[in-house]
N, C-alpha and C positions, 0 to 999 in steps of 0.2 A: 669036270670043270664047270659045268652049268651050276652045279651045287656051290662051288666055290664062289662063283659070281653072285648068285643068289643070296649066299650067306654075307657076302660083302655089301651087296645092296640092302640087305635086311638091317645090318649094322648100321649102315648109313641112314636108312629110313628112321631106325629107332634114335639115333643121335639127332636127327632133324626134329623129331617129335619132342625130345627132351628140350632142345633149344626153343622149340616152338612154344612149349608149356611155359618155359622161363620167361620168354618175351610177353607172352599172355599175362603172367604173373606180374612182370615188371611193368607192363602196360596199366594193369589194375592199380599198382602202386603209384604210377605216374599220374593216374586219373584221380586216386585219392588225394594225392598231394595237391594237385591242381584244384580240386573242390575245396579242400582245406584252405588254400591260399585265397580262393575267391571269397569264402565265407569270411576269412580275417580281413580282406580287403574291404568288404561291405561294412564290417564292424568299424574299422579304422576310419572309412569315409563317413560314416554316421556320426562318430565321436568328433572328428575333425570339423564336419559341417557344422554342428552346434557351436563349437569354439570359434570357427570363422565367423559365424553370424553374430556372436557376442562381441568379437574383436571389431567387427564391421559397424556395429551399432555404437560402440564406444568411439571409434574414429569418427563417425559421423557427428556424434554429439560434440567431440572435441573440436571438430572443424567448425561446427556453428558457433561454439564459444570464442574460438579464435577470430572468426569473421566479425562477431559482435565487438570484441576488444579492439580489432583494427578500425572499425568504424568510430569508436570512442576515442582513439589515439589523437586524432587532430583537435577536437574539443578540448582534451586535456592538456594538450600543448599550449592552446591559446590561453587557458586558464592560468597555467604556469607562467606564460609570458606576462600577462597582466598582473599577476602575483608579484613577479619579479620587478617589473616596472614600478608598481606601487611601493614596494620595498626600497626601490632605488631612489624614489622621490622623497620618501620619509628619510631615508639615510642623508640624502642631500640637504634636507631641510634641518635635520639635526647638526649636520657639519656646519651649515651656515650659521646655525644659531649658537653652536660653540665657538665659531670663529668671531662672531659679534662679541659673545660674552668674554672671550679672551682678549679682544682688543679693548674692551670697556675696562676691565681689570688692569690691563697694562697701561691705559692712558692716565688715570689719575695719579698712580704711583706715587701717592703721599705716604711717608713713613709713619708708621704709628709710634707713638711715644713709648719708650722702653717700660715704663711702669704700666701702661695698659696692656701691653703684650704680655708681661709677667703675670698680671692679675688674670687674664684671659687664660692662660696657659695652666695656672694654679687651679682655676675653676673648672677646667676640662678634665683634669687628672682624676678627681673624685667621681665624676661622671664616667669616665672610662673604667674606673675599678668597680662601680656599680653595675655597669652593663656586663663586665666579664663575670662578675659574681653571679648575677642573674642568669646569664648564659650557662655557666657550669652548674647551677642548681637545677636548672630546667633539663640539661642533658643527664645528669644523674638520677633525676625523677623518672626519665623515660626509660632508662636501662633497667 
């Protein structure tokens, strides 16, 4: 019976030794994986840090440009306002001038004699033909 117990203990010890070897091998495997992951992590960190630094510099440059543009906006708005106001004044002057000219043309309202109007119409037709001929000759020479 002691032999039987001794052989069972021996079998058990052998199994424990096999399991222990497997655990040691798996621990080595886990250690290798851990070291590999650390190396890869350092490499990724190095690559990302250079990219992050480039992005940071780009963002800082863009921020400075935006601040510069923000400072310029009020001045540009003032320039635009003065331009619009001057254009408005010019347009108002032009409209007033047209209104005066229109009033002057309507006020005399003397009818031209029919003979003068016909003579003037006949004289303007050859001028119009000459202008259209010159325009068509100019456009055909450009093509």
